[in-house]
C-alpha positions, 0 to 999 in steps of 0.5 A: 500500500502506498503512503500519502501525506496531506495537510488538513485544517484543524477543524477538518481533522477534528471532523475526520477524527469524530467520523472515524471514532463513530465508525470504529475505523482509523482516519486513514480508512475513512479517508480511503473510503471517501476518496474511493466514493468521490472517484467512483462518482467522477468515473464516466464510462469510456465507451458510453454513447451519447444516449447513455450519457444523457439517459437521465434527460433523454425524452423529457421534452416534447416536440415534432418528431421530424424536427431534425429533418422537416424543412418547414421547421427551419423557416425563420431560424437564425433571424 
């Protein structure tokens, strides 16, 4: 296992110590768990399609089904 040193403000160190004591873990274990959770949230699939990346908003709007191809929808666009 690698070692990492970091500087914490006293208030953050106190909060970390309280969290570690409540969990019955070391401060290092709590920091490792928090870092793992943070990095997991930041991870995006490497081979995800646009639809997969926008799955939470896909289909939430209504409009004409032929909006991208219907020339009548383009009249006056950009003016």
